[in-house]
PyMOL Python script that loads the backbone (N, CA, C, O; Angstrom):
from pymol import cmd

cmd.read_pdbstr("""\
ATOM      1  N   MET A   1      -4.615 -18.300  13.399  1.00  0.00           N
ATOM      2  CA  MET A   1      -3.854 -18.410  12.161  1.00  0.00           C
ATOM      3  C   MET A   1      -2.401 -17.990  12.347  1.00  0.00           C
ATOM      4  O   MET A   1      -1.529 -18.458  11.615  1.00  0.00           O
ATOM      5  N   VAL A   2      -2.131 -17.133  13.295  1.00  0.00           N
ATOM      6  CA  VAL A   2      -0.749 -16.672  13.473  1.00  0.00           C
ATOM      7  C   VAL A   2      -0.072 -17.296  14.684  1.00  0.00           C
ATOM      8  O   VAL A   2       1.076 -16.978  14.992  1.00  0.00           O
ATOM      9  N   GLU A   3      -0.781 -18.181  15.368  1.00  0.00           N
ATOM     10  CA  GLU A   3      -0.194 -18.814  16.539  1.00  0.00           C
ATOM     11  C   GLU A   3       1.114 -19.513  16.163  1.00  0.00           C
ATOM     12  O   GLU A   3       1.160 -20.313  15.229  1.00  0.00           O
ATOM     13  N   GLY A   4       2.164 -19.196  16.904  1.00  0.00           N
ATOM     14  CA  GLY A   4       3.470 -19.794  16.652  1.00  0.00           C
ATOM     15  C   GLY A   4       4.249 -19.160  15.517  1.00  0.00           C
ATOM     16  O   GLY A   4       5.319 -19.643  15.147  1.00  0.00           O
ATOM     17  N   ARG A   5       3.724 -18.092  14.967  1.00  0.00           N
ATOM     18  CA  ARG A   5       4.390 -17.413  13.855  1.00  0.00           C
ATOM     19  C   ARG A   5       4.831 -16.024  14.270  1.00  0.00           C
ATOM     20  O   ARG A   5       4.316 -15.456  15.233  1.00  0.00           O
ATOM     21  N   GLU A   6       5.772 -15.493  13.547  1.00  0.00           N
ATOM     22  CA  GLU A   6       6.241 -14.128  13.778  1.00  0.00           C
ATOM     23  C   GLU A   6       5.447 -13.180  12.883  1.00  0.00           C
ATOM     24  O   GLU A   6       5.293 -13.428  11.687  1.00  0.00           O
ATOM     25  N   VAL A   7       4.948 -12.104  13.465  1.00  0.00           N
ATOM     26  CA  VAL A   7       4.173 -11.126  12.712  1.00  0.00           C
ATOM     27  C   VAL A   7       4.922  -9.800  12.752  1.00  0.00           C
ATOM     28  O   VAL A   7       5.229  -9.280  13.825  1.00  0.00           O
ATOM     29  N   GLU A   8       5.209  -9.265  11.588  1.00  0.00           N
ATOM     30  CA  GLU A   8       5.857  -7.951  11.506  1.00  0.00           C
ATOM     31  C   GLU A   8       4.837  -6.929  11.073  1.00  0.00           C
ATOM     32  O   GLU A   8       4.128  -7.120  10.085  1.00  0.00           O
ATOM     33  N   THR A   9       4.767  -5.851  11.810  1.00  0.00           N
ATOM     34  CA  THR A   9       3.845  -4.778  11.476  1.00  0.00           C
ATOM     35  C   THR A   9       4.591  -3.674  10.729  1.00  0.00           C
ATOM     36  O   THR A   9       5.821  -3.637  10.698  1.00  0.00           O
ATOM     37  N   LEU A  10       3.820  -2.791  10.137  1.00  0.00           N
ATOM     38  CA  LEU A  10       4.426  -1.638   9.475  1.00  0.00           C
ATOM     39  C   LEU A  10       5.219  -0.808  10.467  1.00  0.00           C
ATOM     40  O   LEU A  10       6.269  -0.265  10.122  1.00  0.00           O
ATOM     41  N   GLU A  11       4.732  -0.706  11.685  1.00  0.00           N
ATOM     42  CA  GLU A  11       5.431   0.066  12.706  1.00  0.00           C
ATOM     43  C   GLU A  11       6.840  -0.480  12.925  1.00  0.00           C
ATOM     44  O   GLU A  11       7.787   0.290  13.083  1.00  0.00           O
ATOM     45  N   HIS A  12       6.981  -1.802  12.935  1.00  0.00           N
ATOM     46  CA  HIS A  12       8.316  -2.400  13.086  1.00  0.00           C
ATOM     47  C   HIS A  12       9.149  -2.177  11.823  1.00  0.00           C
ATOM     48  O   HIS A  12      10.310  -1.776  11.902  1.00  0.00           O
ATOM     49  N   ILE A  13       8.561  -2.434  10.680  1.00  0.00           N
ATOM     50  CA  ILE A  13       9.292  -2.318   9.424  1.00  0.00           C
ATOM     51  C   ILE A  13       9.829  -0.910   9.221  1.00  0.00           C
ATOM     52  O   ILE A  13      10.975  -0.741   8.803  1.00  0.00           O
ATOM     53  N   ARG A  14       9.020   0.102   9.511  1.00  0.00           N
ATOM     54  CA  ARG A  14       9.460   1.472   9.251  1.00  0.00           C
ATOM     55  C   ARG A  14      10.579   1.921  10.192  1.00  0.00           C
ATOM     56  O   ARG A  14      11.216   2.944   9.942  1.00  0.00           O
ATOM     57  N   GLU A  15      10.824   1.178  11.258  1.00  0.00           N
ATOM     58  CA  GLU A  15      11.919   1.502  12.173  1.00  0.00           C
ATOM     59  C   GLU A  15      13.242   0.873  11.744  1.00  0.00           C
ATOM     60  O   GLU A  15      14.278   1.137  12.355  1.00  0.00           O
ATOM     61  N   THR A  16      13.219   0.053  10.711  1.00  0.00           N
ATOM     62  CA  THR A  16      14.439  -0.578  10.217  1.00  0.00           C
ATOM     63  C   THR A  16      15.056   0.308   9.138  1.00  0.00           C
ATOM     64  O   THR A  16      14.349   1.117   8.537  1.00  0.00           O
ATOM     65  N   PRO A  17      16.353   0.174   8.881  1.00  0.00           N
ATOM     66  CA  PRO A  17      16.974   0.970   7.822  1.00  0.00           C
ATOM     67  C   PRO A  17      16.301   0.776   6.458  1.00  0.00           C
ATOM     68  O   PRO A  17      16.082   1.751   5.739  1.00  0.00           O
ATOM     69  N   ARG A  18      15.975  -0.459   6.098  1.00  0.00           N
ATOM     70  CA  ARG A  18      15.329  -0.691   4.807  1.00  0.00           C
ATOM     71  C   ARG A  18      13.922  -0.093   4.815  1.00  0.00           C
ATOM     72  O   ARG A  18      13.502   0.497   3.819  1.00  0.00           O
ATOM     73  N   GLY A  19      13.202  -0.234   5.904  1.00  0.00           N
ATOM     74  CA  GLY A  19      11.868   0.343   6.006  1.00  0.00           C
ATOM     75  C   GLY A  19      11.890   1.854   5.873  1.00  0.00           C
ATOM     76  O   GLY A  19      11.020   2.444   5.231  1.00  0.00           O
ATOM     77  N   GLU A  20      12.885   2.474   6.480  1.00  0.00           N
ATOM     78  CA  GLU A  20      13.050   3.928   6.342  1.00  0.00           C
ATOM     79  C   GLU A  20      13.259   4.302   4.881  1.00  0.00           C
ATOM     80  O   GLU A  20      12.689   5.277   4.392  1.00  0.00           O
ATOM     81  N   ARG A  21      14.080   3.519   4.189  1.00  0.00           N
ATOM     82  CA  ARG A  21      14.346   3.795   2.776  1.00  0.00           C
ATOM     83  C   ARG A  21      13.118   3.538   1.908  1.00  0.00           C
ATOM     84  O   ARG A  21      12.922   4.219   0.901  1.00  0.00           O
ATOM     85  N   ILE A  22      12.293   2.567   2.282  1.00  0.00           N
ATOM     86  CA  ILE A  22      11.058   2.320   1.541  1.00  0.00           C
ATOM     87  C   ILE A  22      10.140   3.527   1.658  1.00  0.00           C
ATOM     88  O   ILE A  22       9.599   4.004   0.660  1.00  0.00           O
ATOM     89  N   VAL A  23       9.967   4.017   2.878  1.00  0.00           N
ATOM     90  CA  VAL A  23       9.109   5.185   3.091  1.00  0.00           C
ATOM     91  C   VAL A  23       9.658   6.392   2.340  1.00  0.00           C
ATOM     92  O   VAL A  23       8.894   7.146   1.736  1.00  0.00           O
ATOM     93  N   THR A  24      10.970   6.581   2.371  1.00  0.00           N
ATOM     94  CA  THR A  24      11.600   7.683   1.645  1.00  0.00           C
ATOM     95  C   THR A  24      11.378   7.540   0.144  1.00  0.00           C
ATOM     96  O   THR A  24      11.062   8.520  -0.531  1.00  0.00           O
ATOM     97  N   ALA A  25      11.539   6.328  -0.384  1.00  0.00           N
ATOM     98  CA  ALA A  25      11.343   6.099  -1.822  1.00  0.00           C
ATOM     99  C   ALA A  25       9.908   6.409  -2.232  1.00  0.00           C
ATOM    100  O   ALA A  25       9.676   7.005  -3.284  1.00  0.00           O
ATOM    101  N   LEU A  26       8.940   6.005  -1.403  1.00  0.00           N
ATOM    102  CA  LEU A  26       7.543   6.298  -1.716  1.00  0.00           C
ATOM    103  C   LEU A  26       7.281   7.801  -1.699  1.00  0.00           C
ATOM    104  O   LEU A  26       6.602   8.327  -2.581  1.00  0.00           O
ATOM    105  N   ALA A  27       7.811   8.479  -0.711  1.00  0.00           N
ATOM    106  CA  ALA A  27       7.600   9.930  -0.610  1.00  0.00           C
ATOM    107  C   ALA A  27       8.292  10.677  -1.741  1.00  0.00           C
ATOM    108  O   ALA A  27       7.706  11.581  -2.336  1.00  0.00           O
ATOM    109  N   ARG A  28       9.529  10.307  -2.042  1.00  0.00           N
ATOM    110  CA  ARG A  28      10.280  10.988  -3.102  1.00  0.00           C
ATOM    111  C   ARG A  28       9.623  10.840  -4.454  1.00  0.00           C
ATOM    112  O   ARG A  28       9.663  11.754  -5.278  1.00  0.00           O
ATOM    113  N   GLY A  29       9.019   9.687  -4.683  1.00  0.00           N
ATOM    114  CA  GLY A  29       8.404   9.436  -5.982  1.00  0.00           C
ATOM    115  C   GLY A  29       6.975   9.933  -6.086  1.00  0.00           C
ATOM    116  O   GLY A  29       6.354   9.802  -7.141  1.00  0.00           O
ATOM    117  N   GLY A  30       6.438  10.503  -5.013  1.00  0.00           N
ATOM    118  CA  GLY A  30       5.046  10.940  -5.029  1.00  0.00           C
ATOM    119  C   GLY A  30       4.083   9.774  -4.933  1.00  0.00           C
ATOM    120  O   GLY A  30       2.929   9.883  -5.348  1.00  0.00           O
ATOM    121  N   GLY A  31       4.553   8.650  -4.385  1.00  0.00           N
ATOM    122  CA  GLY A  31       3.739   7.450  -4.290  1.00  0.00           C
ATOM    123  C   GLY A  31       2.830   7.406  -3.084  1.00  0.00           C
ATOM    124  O   GLY A  31       2.147   6.406  -2.862  1.00  0.00           O
ATOM    125  N   VAL A  32       2.808   8.472  -2.298  1.00  0.00           N
ATOM    126  CA  VAL A  32       1.926   8.538  -1.136  1.00  0.00           C
ATOM    127  C   VAL A  32       0.971   9.693  -1.364  1.00  0.00           C
ATOM    128  O   VAL A  32       1.387  10.852  -1.389  1.00  0.00           O
ATOM    129  N   GLN A  33      -0.296   9.386  -1.530  1.00  0.00           N
ATOM    130  CA  GLN A  33      -1.265  10.455  -1.732  1.00  0.00           C
ATOM    131  C   GLN A  33      -2.308  10.396  -0.627  1.00  0.00           C
ATOM    132  O   GLN A  33      -2.149  11.093   0.375  1.00  0.00           O
ATOM    133  N   CYS A  34      -3.350   9.617  -0.752  1.00  0.00           N
ATOM    134  CA  CYS A  34      -4.363   9.604   0.307  1.00  0.00           C
ATOM    135  C   CYS A  34      -3.877   8.832   1.526  1.00  0.00           C
ATOM    136  O   CYS A  34      -4.333   9.094   2.639  1.00  0.00           O
ATOM    137  N   GLY A  35      -2.959   7.883   1.337  1.00  0.00           N
ATOM    138  CA  GLY A  35      -2.399   7.120   2.450  1.00  0.00           C
ATOM    139  C   GLY A  35      -3.118   5.828   2.766  1.00  0.00           C
ATOM    140  O   GLY A  35      -2.632   5.044   3.581  1.00  0.00           O
ATOM    141  N   PHE A  36      -4.253   5.584   2.150  1.00  0.00           N
ATOM    142  CA  PHE A  36      -5.031   4.386   2.454  1.00  0.00           C
ATOM    143  C   PHE A  36      -4.253   3.107   2.127  1.00  0.00           C
ATOM    144  O   PHE A  36      -4.254   2.163   2.918  1.00  0.00           O
ATOM    145  N   CYS A  37      -3.600   3.071   0.981  1.00  0.00           N
ATOM    146  CA  CYS A  37      -2.913   1.859   0.543  1.00  0.00           C
ATOM    147  C   CYS A  37      -1.456   1.790   1.014  1.00  0.00           C
ATOM    148  O   CYS A  37      -0.822   0.740   0.915  1.00  0.00           O
ATOM    149  N   THR A  38      -0.934   2.890   1.518  1.00  0.00           N
ATOM    150  CA  THR A  38       0.494   2.986   1.824  1.00  0.00           C
ATOM    151  C   THR A  38       1.005   1.894   2.758  1.00  0.00           C
ATOM    152  O   THR A  38       2.055   1.318   2.474  1.00  0.00           O
ATOM    153  N   PRO A  39       0.317   1.576   3.861  1.00  0.00           N
ATOM    154  CA  PRO A  39       0.842   0.512   4.726  1.00  0.00           C
ATOM    155  C   PRO A  39       1.008  -0.822   3.999  1.00  0.00           C
ATOM    156  O   PRO A  39       2.038  -1.480   4.143  1.00  0.00           O
ATOM    157  N   GLY A  40       0.006  -1.224   3.222  1.00  0.00           N
ATOM    158  CA  GLY A  40       0.097  -2.488   2.493  1.00  0.00           C
ATOM    159  C   GLY A  40       1.193  -2.474   1.448  1.00  0.00           C
ATOM    160  O   GLY A  40       1.883  -3.473   1.245  1.00  0.00           O
ATOM    161  N   ILE A  41       1.351  -1.345   0.790  1.00  0.00           N
ATOM    162  CA  ILE A  41       2.396  -1.224  -0.222  1.00  0.00           C
ATOM    163  C   ILE A  41       3.771  -1.288   0.429  1.00  0.00           C
ATOM    164  O   ILE A  41       4.670  -1.951  -0.089  1.00  0.00           O
ATOM    165  N   ALA A  42       3.944  -0.614   1.548  1.00  0.00           N
ATOM    166  CA  ALA A  42       5.237  -0.641   2.243  1.00  0.00           C
ATOM    167  C   ALA A  42       5.572  -2.057   2.703  1.00  0.00           C
ATOM    168  O   ALA A  42       6.717  -2.489   2.572  1.00  0.00           O
ATOM    169  N   VAL A  43       4.603  -2.778   3.234  1.00  0.00           N
ATOM    170  CA  VAL A  43       4.841  -4.156   3.679  1.00  0.00           C
ATOM    171  C   VAL A  43       5.147  -5.052   2.476  1.00  0.00           C
ATOM    172  O   VAL A  43       6.032  -5.904   2.550  1.00  0.00           O
ATOM    173  N   ALA A  44       4.426  -4.867   1.375  1.00  0.00           N
ATOM    174  CA  ALA A  44       4.689  -5.657   0.171  1.00  0.00           C
ATOM    175  C   ALA A  44       6.085  -5.375  -0.370  1.00  0.00           C
ATOM    176  O   ALA A  44       6.780  -6.295  -0.802  1.00  0.00           O
ATOM    177  N   LEU A  45       6.500  -4.107  -0.349  1.00  0.00           N
ATOM    178  CA  LEU A  45       7.847  -3.770  -0.815  1.00  0.00           C
ATOM    179  C   LEU A  45       8.910  -4.368   0.099  1.00  0.00           C
ATOM    180  O   LEU A  45       9.952  -4.820  -0.377  1.00  0.00           O
ATOM    181  N   GLU A  46       8.662  -4.375   1.385  1.00  0.00           N
ATOM    182  CA  GLU A  46       9.600  -5.012   2.319  1.00  0.00           C
ATOM    183  C   GLU A  46       9.777  -6.484   1.966  1.00  0.00           C
ATOM    184  O   GLU A  46      10.903  -6.978   1.897  1.00  0.00           O
ATOM    185  N   ALA A  47       8.673  -7.183   1.741  1.00  0.00           N
ATOM    186  CA  ALA A  47       8.751  -8.607   1.379  1.00  0.00           C
ATOM    187  C   ALA A  47       9.495  -8.797   0.062  1.00  0.00           C
ATOM    188  O   ALA A  47      10.333  -9.691  -0.058  1.00  0.00           O
ATOM    189  N   LEU A  48       9.190  -7.959  -0.923  1.00  0.00           N
ATOM    190  CA  LEU A  48       9.859  -8.052  -2.220  1.00  0.00           C
ATOM    191  C   LEU A  48      11.350  -7.811  -2.078  1.00  0.00           C
ATOM    192  O   LEU A  48      12.160  -8.574  -2.606  1.00  0.00           O
ATOM    193  N   LEU A  49      11.718  -6.749  -1.364  1.00  0.00           N
ATOM    194  CA  LEU A  49      13.120  -6.359  -1.286  1.00  0.00           C
ATOM    195  C   LEU A  49      13.951  -7.302  -0.422  1.00  0.00           C
ATOM    196  O   LEU A  49      15.173  -7.348  -0.564  1.00  0.00           O
ATOM    197  N   ARG A  50      13.321  -8.041   0.455  1.00  0.00           N
ATOM    198  CA  ARG A  50      14.046  -9.092   1.190  1.00  0.00           C
ATOM    199  C   ARG A  50      14.501 -10.180   0.237  1.00  0.00           C
ATOM    200  O   ARG A  50      15.605 -10.710   0.358  1.00  0.00           O
ATOM    201  N   GLU A  51      13.646 -10.500  -0.700  1.00  0.00           N
ATOM    202  CA  GLU A  51      13.954 -11.560  -1.666  1.00  0.00           C
ATOM    203  C   GLU A  51      14.800 -11.063  -2.830  1.00  0.00           C
ATOM    204  O   GLU A  51      15.626 -11.804  -3.363  1.00  0.00           O
ATOM    205  N   ASN A  52      14.596  -9.817  -3.222  1.00  0.00           N
ATOM    206  CA  ASN A  52      15.260  -9.269  -4.400  1.00  0.00           C
ATOM    207  C   ASN A  52      15.620  -7.807  -4.125  1.00  0.00           C
ATOM    208  O   ASN A  52      14.791  -6.925  -4.350  1.00  0.00           O
ATOM    209  N   PRO A  53      16.819  -7.533  -3.649  1.00  0.00           N
ATOM    210  CA  PRO A  53      17.178  -6.163  -3.268  1.00  0.00           C
ATOM    211  C   PRO A  53      17.313  -5.177  -4.418  1.00  0.00           C
ATOM    212  O   PRO A  53      17.420  -3.975  -4.175  1.00  0.00           O
ATOM    213  N   LYS A  54      17.312  -5.640  -5.654  1.00  0.00           N
ATOM    214  CA  LYS A  54      17.460  -4.753  -6.807  1.00  0.00           C
ATOM    215  C   LYS A  54      16.440  -5.139  -7.882  1.00  0.00           C
ATOM    216  O   LYS A  54      16.829  -5.585  -8.961  1.00  0.00           O
ATOM    217  N   PRO A  55      15.141  -4.974  -7.604  1.00  0.00           N
ATOM    218  CA  PRO A  55      14.135  -5.391  -8.584  1.00  0.00           C
ATOM    219  C   PRO A  55      14.034  -4.422  -9.751  1.00  0.00           C
ATOM    220  O   PRO A  55      14.346  -3.238  -9.628  1.00  0.00           O
ATOM    221  N   ASP A  56      13.595  -4.949 -10.877  1.00  0.00           N
ATOM    222  CA  ASP A  56      13.312  -4.072 -12.010  1.00  0.00           C
ATOM    223  C   ASP A  56      11.829  -3.680 -11.956  1.00  0.00           C
ATOM    224  O   ASP A  56      11.106  -4.094 -11.051  1.00  0.00           O
ATOM    225  N   GLU A  57      11.391  -2.890 -12.917  1.00  0.00           N
ATOM    226  CA  GLU A  57      10.028  -2.378 -12.905  1.00  0.00           C
ATOM    227  C   GLU A  57       8.987  -3.498 -12.898  1.00  0.00           C
ATOM    228  O   GLU A  57       8.011  -3.435 -12.150  1.00  0.00           O
ATOM    229  N   THR A  58       9.189  -4.501 -13.712  1.00  0.00           N
ATOM    230  CA  THR A  58       8.234  -5.605 -13.780  1.00  0.00           C
ATOM    231  C   THR A  58       8.154  -6.345 -12.453  1.00  0.00           C
ATOM    232  O   THR A  58       7.067  -6.707 -12.004  1.00  0.00           O
ATOM    233  N   GLU A  59       9.286  -6.566 -11.834  1.00  0.00           N
ATOM    234  CA  GLU A  59       9.309  -7.270 -10.546  1.00  0.00           C
ATOM    235  C   GLU A  59       8.632  -6.448  -9.446  1.00  0.00           C
ATOM    236  O   GLU A  59       7.954  -7.006  -8.583  1.00  0.00           O
ATOM    237  N   ILE A  60       8.814  -5.134  -9.474  1.00  0.00           N
ATOM    238  CA  ILE A  60       8.144  -4.274  -8.499  1.00  0.00           C
ATOM    239  C   ILE A  60       6.643  -4.343  -8.708  1.00  0.00           C
ATOM    240  O   ILE A  60       5.888  -4.498  -7.747  1.00  0.00           O
ATOM    241  N   ARG A  61       6.206  -4.230  -9.944  1.00  0.00           N
ATOM    242  CA  ARG A  61       4.767  -4.293 -10.236  1.00  0.00           C
ATOM    243  C   ARG A  61       4.181  -5.645  -9.824  1.00  0.00           C
ATOM    244  O   ARG A  61       3.074  -5.697  -9.287  1.00  0.00           O
ATOM    245  N   ASP A  62       4.898  -6.721 -10.065  1.00  0.00           N
ATOM    246  CA  ASP A  62       4.439  -8.047  -9.637  1.00  0.00           C
ATOM    247  C   ASP A  62       4.360  -8.115  -8.114  1.00  0.00           C
ATOM    248  O   ASP A  62       3.407  -8.665  -7.563  1.00  0.00           O
ATOM    249  N   GLY A  63       5.358  -7.557  -7.439  1.00  0.00           N
ATOM    250  CA  GLY A  63       5.380  -7.563  -5.978  1.00  0.00           C
ATOM    251  C   GLY A  63       4.248  -6.766  -5.353  1.00  0.00           C
ATOM    252  O   GLY A  63       3.840  -7.042  -4.225  1.00  0.00           O
ATOM    253  N   LEU A  64       3.741  -5.781  -6.079  1.00  0.00           N
ATOM    254  CA  LEU A  64       2.651  -4.943  -5.584  1.00  0.00           C
ATOM    255  C   LEU A  64       1.282  -5.388  -6.086  1.00  0.00           C
ATOM    256  O   LEU A  64       0.280  -4.732  -5.801  1.00  0.00           O
ATOM    257  N   SER A  65       1.224  -6.473  -6.815  1.00  0.00           N
ATOM    258  CA  SER A  65      -0.013  -6.858  -7.495  1.00  0.00           C
ATOM    259  C   SER A  65      -1.180  -7.134  -6.550  1.00  0.00           C
ATOM    260  O   SER A  65      -2.330  -7.095  -6.988  1.00  0.00           O
ATOM    261  N   GLY A  66      -0.935  -7.405  -5.305  1.00  0.00           N
ATOM    262  CA  GLY A  66      -2.022  -7.650  -4.358  1.00  0.00           C
ATOM    263  C   GLY A  66      -2.529  -6.403  -3.668  1.00  0.00           C
ATOM    264  O   GLY A  66      -3.406  -6.496  -2.809  1.00  0.00           O
ATOM    265  N   ASN A  67      -2.011  -5.246  -4.011  1.00  0.00           N
ATOM    266  CA  ASN A  67      -2.396  -3.980  -3.379  1.00  0.00           C
ATOM    267  C   ASN A  67      -3.171  -3.115  -4.356  1.00  0.00           C
ATOM    268  O   ASN A  67      -2.825  -3.023  -5.534  1.00  0.00           O
ATOM    269  N   LEU A  68      -4.217  -2.485  -3.859  1.00  0.00           N
ATOM    270  CA  LEU A  68      -5.026  -1.608  -4.693  1.00  0.00           C
ATOM    271  C   LEU A  68      -4.750  -0.155  -4.334  1.00  0.00           C
ATOM    272  O   LEU A  68      -4.835   0.234  -3.169  1.00  0.00           O
ATOM    273  N   CYS A  69      -4.416   0.646  -5.345  1.00  0.00           N
ATOM    274  CA  CYS A  69      -4.173   2.070  -5.164  1.00  0.00           C
ATOM    275  C   CYS A  69      -4.949   2.813  -6.240  1.00  0.00           C
ATOM    276  O   CYS A  69      -4.730   2.603  -7.433  1.00  0.00           O
ATOM    277  N   ARG A  70      -5.848   3.675  -5.816  1.00  0.00           N
ATOM    278  CA  ARG A  70      -6.657   4.418  -6.781  1.00  0.00           C
ATOM    279  C   ARG A  70      -6.062   5.782  -7.087  1.00  0.00           C
ATOM    280  O   ARG A  70      -6.440   6.402  -8.081  1.00  0.00           O
ATOM    281  N   CYS A  71      -5.151   6.262  -6.268  1.00  0.00           N
ATOM    282  CA  CYS A  71      -4.640   7.631  -6.443  1.00  0.00           C
ATOM    283  C   CYS A  71      -3.450   7.722  -7.400  1.00  0.00           C
ATOM    284  O   CYS A  71      -3.413   8.607  -8.254  1.00  0.00           O
ATOM    285  N   THR A  72      -2.492   6.827  -7.267  1.00  0.00           N
ATOM    286  CA  THR A  72      -1.232   6.991  -7.991  1.00  0.00           C
ATOM    287  C   THR A  72      -1.175   6.260  -9.318  1.00  0.00           C
ATOM    288  O   THR A  72      -0.394   6.636 -10.192  1.00  0.00           O
ATOM    289  N   GLY A  73      -1.978   5.233  -9.488  1.00  0.00           N
ATOM    290  CA  GLY A  73      -1.847   4.413 -10.681  1.00  0.00           C
ATOM    291  C   GLY A  73      -0.562   3.607 -10.669  1.00  0.00           C
ATOM    292  O   GLY A  73      -0.181   3.039 -11.693  1.00  0.00           O
ATOM    293  N   TYR A  74       0.109   3.547  -9.538  1.00  0.00           N
ATOM    294  CA  TYR A  74       1.328   2.773  -9.289  1.00  0.00           C
ATOM    295  C   TYR A  74       2.580   3.345  -9.941  1.00  0.00           C
ATOM    296  O   TYR A  74       3.688   3.018  -9.515  1.00  0.00           O
ATOM    297  N   GLN A  75       2.441   4.174 -10.943  1.00  0.00           N
ATOM    298  CA  GLN A  75       3.630   4.654 -11.647  1.00  0.00           C
ATOM    299  C   GLN A  75       4.568   5.407 -10.714  1.00  0.00           C
ATOM    300  O   GLN A  75       5.777   5.179 -10.741  1.00  0.00           O
ATOM    301  N   GLN A  76       4.030   6.303  -9.889  1.00  0.00           N
ATOM    302  CA  GLN A  76       4.888   7.069  -8.978  1.00  0.00           C
ATOM    303  C   GLN A  76       5.535   6.166  -7.926  1.00  0.00           C
ATOM    304  O   GLN A  76       6.662   6.414  -7.498  1.00  0.00           O
ATOM    305  N   ILE A  77       4.826   5.133  -7.519  1.00  0.00           N
ATOM    306  CA  ILE A  77       5.378   4.195  -6.544  1.00  0.00           C
ATOM    307  C   ILE A  77       6.571   3.472  -7.167  1.00  0.00           C
ATOM    308  O   ILE A  77       7.649   3.410  -6.576  1.00  0.00           O
ATOM    309  N   VAL A  78       6.371   2.937  -8.342  1.00  0.00           N
ATOM    310  CA  VAL A  78       7.431   2.194  -9.036  1.00  0.00           C
ATOM    311  C   VAL A  78       8.618   3.117  -9.312  1.00  0.00           C
ATOM    312  O   VAL A  78       9.764   2.743  -9.066  1.00  0.00           O
ATOM    313  N   GLU A  79       8.350   4.302  -9.814  1.00  0.00           N
ATOM    314  CA  GLU A  79       9.434   5.241 -10.107  1.00  0.00           C
ATOM    315  C   GLU A  79      10.198   5.626  -8.846  1.00  0.00           C
ATOM    316  O   GLU A  79      11.424   5.741  -8.882  1.00  0.00           O
ATOM    317  N   GLY A  80       9.501   5.825  -7.736  1.00  0.00           N
ATOM    318  CA  GLY A  80      10.172   6.167  -6.481  1.00  0.00           C
ATOM    319  C   GLY A  80      11.117   5.076  -6.032  1.00  0.00           C
ATOM    320  O   GLY A  80      12.237   5.357  -5.606  1.00  0.00           O
ATOM    321  N   VAL A  81      10.678   3.838  -6.122  1.00  0.00           N
ATOM    322  CA  VAL A  81      11.535   2.722  -5.730  1.00  0.00           C
ATOM    323  C   VAL A  81      12.721   2.600  -6.678  1.00  0.00           C
ATOM    324  O   VAL A  81      13.854   2.427  -6.229  1.00  0.00           O
ATOM    325  N   LEU A  82      12.476   2.688  -7.979  1.00  0.00           N
ATOM    326  CA  LEU A  82      13.568   2.587  -8.951  1.00  0.00           C
ATOM    327  C   LEU A  82      14.559   3.735  -8.797  1.00  0.00           C
ATOM    328  O   LEU A  82      15.769   3.512  -8.839  1.00  0.00           O
ATOM    329  N   GLU A  83      14.071   4.944  -8.622  1.00  0.00           N
ATOM    330  CA  GLU A  83      14.953   6.096  -8.466  1.00  0.00           C
ATOM    331  C   GLU A  83      15.807   5.965  -7.216  1.00  0.00           C
ATOM    332  O   GLU A  83      17.007   6.237  -7.241  1.00  0.00           O
ATOM    333  N   HIS A  84      15.195   5.557  -6.147  1.00  0.00           N
ATOM    334  CA  HIS A  84      15.942   5.427  -4.898  1.00  0.00           C
ATOM    335  C   HIS A  84      16.987   4.318  -5.005  1.00  0.00           C
ATOM    336  O   HIS A  84      18.112   4.471  -4.529  1.00  0.00           O
ATOM    337  N   ALA A  85      16.616   3.211  -5.626  1.00  0.00           N
ATOM    338  CA  ALA A  85      17.565   2.099  -5.778  1.00  0.00           C
ATOM    339  C   ALA A  85      18.742   2.513  -6.641  1.00  0.00           C
ATOM    340  O   ALA A  85      19.884   2.156  -6.351  1.00  0.00           O
ATOM    341  N   LEU A  86      18.469   3.270  -7.709  1.00  0.00           N
ATOM    342  CA  LEU A  86      19.550   3.704  -8.588  1.00  0.00           C
ATOM    343  C   LEU A  86      20.438   4.731  -7.906  1.00  0.00           C
ATOM    344  O   LEU A  86      21.652   4.725  -8.110  1.00  0.00           O
ATOM    345  N   ASP A  87      19.859   5.610  -7.104  1.00  0.00           N
ATOM    346  CA  ASP A  87      20.633   6.631  -6.404  1.00  0.00           C
ATOM    347  C   ASP A  87      21.567   6.080  -5.350  1.00  0.00           C
ATOM    348  O   ASP A  87      22.639   6.634  -5.107  1.00  0.00           O
ATOM    349  N   HIS A  88      21.153   4.966  -4.711  1.00  0.00           N
ATOM    350  CA  HIS A  88      21.886   4.495  -3.548  1.00  0.00           C
ATOM    351  C   HIS A  88      22.536   3.131  -3.707  1.00  0.00           C
ATOM    352  O   HIS A  88      23.130   2.623  -2.756  1.00  0.00           O
ATOM    353  N   GLY A  89      22.442   2.540  -4.854  1.00  0.00           N
ATOM    354  CA  GLY A  89      23.125   1.278  -5.090  1.00  0.00           C
ATOM    355  C   GLY A  89      22.334   0.070  -4.611  1.00  0.00           C
ATOM    356  O   GLY A  89      21.236   0.202  -4.070  1.00  0.00           O
ATOM    357  N   THR A  90      22.896  -1.077  -4.815  1.00  0.00           N
ATOM    358  CA  THR A  90      22.230  -2.350  -4.587  1.00  0.00           C
ATOM    359  C   THR A  90      21.815  -2.553  -3.141  1.00  0.00           C
ATOM    360  O   THR A  90      20.742  -3.107  -2.905  1.00  0.00           O
ATOM    361  N   ASP A  91      22.601  -2.139  -2.169  1.00  0.00           N
ATOM    362  CA  ASP A  91      22.324  -2.441  -0.782  1.00  0.00           C
ATOM    363  C   ASP A  91      21.378  -1.477  -0.109  1.00  0.00           C
ATOM    364  O   ASP A  91      21.047  -1.669   1.061  1.00  0.00           O
ATOM    365  N   SER A  92      20.928  -0.441  -0.804  1.00  0.00           N
ATOM    366  CA  SER A  92      20.162   0.597  -0.118  1.00  0.00           C
ATOM    367  C   SER A  92      18.726   0.214   0.181  1.00  0.00           C
ATOM    368  O   SER A  92      18.185   0.657   1.194  1.00  0.00           O
ATOM    369  N   LEU A  93      18.093  -0.578  -0.643  1.00  0.00           N
ATOM    370  CA  LEU A  93      16.706  -0.923  -0.383  1.00  0.00           C
ATOM    371  C   LEU A  93      16.582  -2.335   0.122  1.00  0.00           C
ATOM    372  O   LEU A  93      15.474  -2.798   0.395  1.00  0.00           O
TER     373      LEU A  93
END
""", "prot")
cmd.dss("prot")
cmd.show_as("cartoon", "prot")
cmd.util.cbc("prot")
cmd.orient("prot")
C-alpha cells in the first residue's frame, strides 16, 4: 500500500520545528495523559497544520476526529494548540 509513497513517522515529525511546537502545545495544554493516543494526535495535527497553520477550535476538532482519546476529552488538546498558536503567532505551528 505504501510502495512508491513517502511515509512520515512521528519520530521524523517531532524532529521538525513544527513537530516540536506540536509536542510543546500538547504538553502545555495538558493534552498528554496516558500517551496511548498521543502519536496519532500529533500526526493528525501535523497534517492539519500543513494545510491550515492557524486553525480555529472547530477546525482542530475536525482534524482530530479520527483519533480516540479517553483521558482528555480533547478539550486540553484543543486548548493547548489554540494557546500555543495565539502565543506565537501565525507561523509558529
